[in-house]
N, C-alpha and C positions, 0 to 999 in steps of 0.2 A: 504494500500500500504506500502510495506517495505521501510524504509528509509535506505540509505547507509551511515554509519558513516565512514568518510574518515580517514583511519589510518594515523599515523604520518610518511608518506613515502615522502621523498623529490624527486623531479624530478631526474630521472636517478640514483636513489639509489636502489640497489638490496636488496630484502629481504635476511635475513640470510639463510633461507630455505623456500621452498614452495612445494606444491603438487597441481596438477590440477585434478579436478573432471570432467572426460569426460564421465561418465556413469557407468553402472554396472561393466565394466571391470576394472575400477580404484577404485572401492569402497573399497576393502580391503587395498590397498596401502594408500588411504587417511585416512582411519580409523587408521591404524598403525601410520601414521604421526601425527595425532591429539593426539592420546594416548601417544605419546612420550612426549608431553608437558602437557597433561591433562590426567593422568593415570586413574582417576576415572570417566571419562565421558562416557555416554552411547550414542549410535548412533541408528538412525532409517533411513531406506531407503524407500522412497515412489516411487515405480516403475511407477505408473501412472503419478505422477507429475514430476518425474525425479529429486527428491531432496534428499539430504543427510543432516540430521539434527543431531547436537550434543547438548545435554542438557548443562545446566550451570555448571555441575559437582559438585554442592553442596558447592563449595568454593567461591561463589560470581561471578564466571565466567559467561560471556554472552553466550547465546545460539548462535551457529553457524549454519547457514542454507546455504548450497551450492546448487546452481542450476547448470545445465550443463555448463561446461567450466569455472566455477568460480575457482579461486585459493584460497587456504588457505595458508596464509603466516605467518611465525614466524619472527616478527620484534620488536625490542626494548623490548624483554621479554614477548610479548603477541602474541596470535593468532588473525588474522584478516581474513575476507573474502573479497576478491577483485574480482569484475567482470573482466574477461579476458581483456576487453578493457581498464581497468584502469592501468594495469601492464605496466610499462615503463622500459624495460631492460636498463642496464647501457650502456653507450657509449663504443664502441670498443676501448680498451686501447692499442692494439698491433700496431697501426700505419699503418695497411694495407690499 
């Protein structure tokens, strides 16, 4: 069973950037997003399991494995995978 390592995200703190993996239609966008921060990473897509996996990029980076609806977030200089249910958007600041 995969363990989820909780990223250093405080409640109501927005990631600097994120991309959501919603299936084959978002695969290319998520790959471009991850490669923005890990240029040498390789990715594999498993259509049967519905997962997108990025290797550790040879620089000691962790493997990233995204399941449907997971978010890959850039926070504090690192990429993290967060299940969609763990993402807490920031409070509405405009006072409406």
